[in-house]
N, C-alpha and C positions, 0 to 999 in steps of 0.2 A: 454613578452609572459607568464611569470608566473602568471600574473593577471587572466588568465583563470581558475586557480585553486581556485580563490576566488569566482567564480560564483556558486550559489546554484546548487546542483547536479540535481534537478528535471528540472531546466531550461536548463541545458546542455543536458539532455536526450531528452527533447522535441525538442530542436533545432537540435540535432543529428538525431532524427527520421524524422524531417522535411527535413533535407538535403538529407538523404538517399531516401526519397520518390520521388525525382525528377529523379531517375535513368532511369526508364522506358521511360518517356517522352523524355529525352535527347537522349537515344539510338534510339528512333523512328525517330529522326531528322537527323540521318546519312543516306546518300544516299546508297541504296542497302545494308542495314544493315545485312540482313540474309546471304548474300554472302561474307561478310567482317568481320566475327566475330573475327578472330585472329587479324586483324588490329585494330578493336575497343578495344580489350583486351590490345594490345600493347600501344595504345595512352592513354587509361584510366590508365594503370599501370605506364606508364612513368611519367605522371603528378602527379599521386598519390605518387610515390616514391620521386619525386622532392619536393613535399609539405612536406612529412615526414622528409626529410633530413633538410629542412629549419626549421621545427618545433623543431626537436631534437637539432639542432645546437643552436637555440635561447633559448631553455629551459635548456639544460645541459651544453652548452658552451664548455669549454675545457674538460669536462668529457664525452662528447658525445660518443667517440670511446670506452671508458672504460665501459660505460653503456651497449653498444651493445655487446661487447665481453664478459662481465660478465654474460650476459643472457645465454650464453653457448648453448649446443646442444639442450636442450628442446625448446628454442626459435626458432632455425632453423627448428626443426621438426614441431612445432606449426605453424610456418610461411608457411611451405610447405602445410600443410592441409588447411590453410586459403586461400592460393593461388589457390587451387583446387575449393574453393567456388567462387572465382573471375571468373574462367573459366566457371564454371557451370552457374553463373549468366548471363554472356554474351551470352551463347548459349541458355539458357532458355528464357531470355527476348526478344530474336529475333525470337523465334519459338512458343511462346504461349502468352496468354494475360498477361498484367502486374498484373491484379488481381490474376490470378493463381499463379504467382511467389511469390508475397508478402504474400499471404495466406499460401502457403507452407513454406516459410521462417519462418513465425511466429510459426511453430511447433518446433522450436529449444528448447523451454522449455521442451517439451516432450522427445526429444532425449537426452537432458541433464539428465533427470531423469533415462532414460534407461541405458545410458552409466555410469552414476554415480553408478547405482546398479551393473553393470558388472565389472567395473574397480576400483571403489572406495569403493565397498561393502556398499554403502549407501542404506538403505532400502527405499522402496516405500510405501507410505501410501495408504489406500483404496481410498481416494479422488484422489491421484496421479494416481492410476490405472484407475479410471473412466475417468479422463481427458485425459489420454493416449489413451484409447479406443475411446473416442469421437473424438480426433484429427485424429486418424488413419481412423476413419469412414468418416470424412470430406475429407481427402486426397483420399481415395478410391472412393468416390463419384465424385470428380473432375477428377481424373485420369481415372477412369473407363468410364466416360461419353465421354472422348476424345479418346478412343481407335481407333475409326474409323475415326478420324479427324487428320489433320496435326499437331495439338498441343500436341498430345500424347507424342512425343519425348521431347518436352520442359517441360512438366509436370514431366516426370520421371527424367530428368536432374536436375530440380529444387530441387528435394529431396536431391541432393548432397550438397546443400548450407547449410541447417541446420545441416546435419550430420557432415560435415567437420568442421563447426564452433563449434559444440558441442565437437568434438575431441580436438580442440584447448583449449577449456575451461577446459576439463578434464586434459590435460597436465599442464595447469596453476595451477589447484587445487592440482595436485600431486607435484608441485614445487611452494609452496606458496611464495617464495622469487623472483619468476620470474616476471620481468617487462614486461607487455603485449605490450608496444610500440615497443621494438626491434623485437618481434614476428611479429607484423604488418609490420615492416620495411623489414624483410626477405620475407614476403609474396609478397611485391611489387617487390623485386628482382626476385623471382621465376616467377611471372606473366610476367614481362618484358621479361625474357628469353624465355618463351613460345611463346609470341607474336613475338619476334625477329626471332625465328627459323621457326615458322610455318606460318607467314604472306606471302601471295603471292606477295604483292606489298607494296611499301612505298610511292606511289604517292598520298599524302594527299592533299586535297583541303583546302582552308582557313576555310570552314565550318567544315570539319573533325577535324582540329586542335582546333577550337573553342569548338566543342562538346566534344572532348577528354579532353580539359582543364576543362570544366564544370563537366565532369564525374569524373576526377581524383582529382580535388582540392575541390570545394565547396560541391560536392555530396559525394564522398567517404572519402577523407582525413578529412574534417571538421566533417563529420558524425561520423567516427570512433574515432577521437580524443575526441569529445564531449561525446560520449557514454562511452569511456574507462575511462575518468576522472570523469564523472558524476556518474558512477556506484559505484565508491569507497566511496561515501558519501551518497548514497541513499539506502534505505531498498529494499531488493529483491522483495517484493510484489509490491512496487512502480515502480521499474525498469520494471517488467513484463508488467504492465499496460501502462506506458508511451511509451514503445517500440512499442505498438500497433499504435502509431501515424503514423509510416511509412506504416503499413498495411492498415490503413483507408484512408490516403491521396494519396498514389500512384495511385490507380485506379481512384480517383477523377480527378487527373491532366490529365490523358490520355483521360478521358471522356470529360472534359471541353475543352481541346485544340484539340483533335483528334477524338472525338466522338467514342472512342473505348469502346464497350459495350460487356462484356463477356456473355456466356450463363447463364441461370437461375441457372443451377446446380452449377456453380462456386460461386454464391452468397450464395446459400444454404450451400454448403460445407464450404465456408469461414466463414459463421455465426457459424457453428458448431465448427470450429477450434478456432475462437475467444472466443467462450463460454468455450471451453476446456482450453485455455490459462488463462482466468479469473479465472476459478475454480482452476487451478493449482497455480495461483498467491496467492490465499487466502488459500492455503492448510495449515492447522494447525493441521491436524489429526495425530494420532499415527501411526508410521511406522509399516509395517507388512513384514514378510519375505516370500519368495516363494520357 
């Protein structure tokens, strides 16, 4: 399993984005998905947690428990916030278009800049401010256009995904010795508990179990593991660009297989957000204080 660390970071990031991009299509293949969000969360998180346990055991072997316990309270808190992203993803992806969700998720770079300024006292450059305003403009366009439609709730909930993930990253940056994998492990535990308590039924069909496996293992576990490892050896500017692979591929899969076509405003807002992410990725300007 340690051989994965020998793969170039950019390849891992591309593969990670590719894995994550299938989430929307897989969720669409659940029967009555919009009425069974907690069950979907439970199945996804159960298989995700199982895959992480296997990965940690094969990677750290007899040191697995020590690695997890040494991560301490910061990993538990970080895992809690990440688990809220899992909840938000499940509810958002079943109540709005896949394109809306992935475009909004891609704004995490902007929220990282904002939270970095608030909690880490990291200054934001002029280019950073421009990219943040562009991204917010794209979100407002998409969310505002859906106010009178059923997708409004999903668009608002989707905002919790980049926000909570950014909080996790801030916690990690405040604790530089924190191993991110145990934080992801804790997020799986929290998400399983949510699903276990709040699910109305556990009468899963063979299709449900198959889709839950695909969501939890190749889509989420493989995606997060590859991105976590790949980010360690890849420049930040490259990470930001390669992570757009999920944003670009996810709407394509549901269009190709399910003919799901979002409104024009979603594409316009998404284009603005991607432009903002690209601008922020190449940000080399001097920081300014506000």
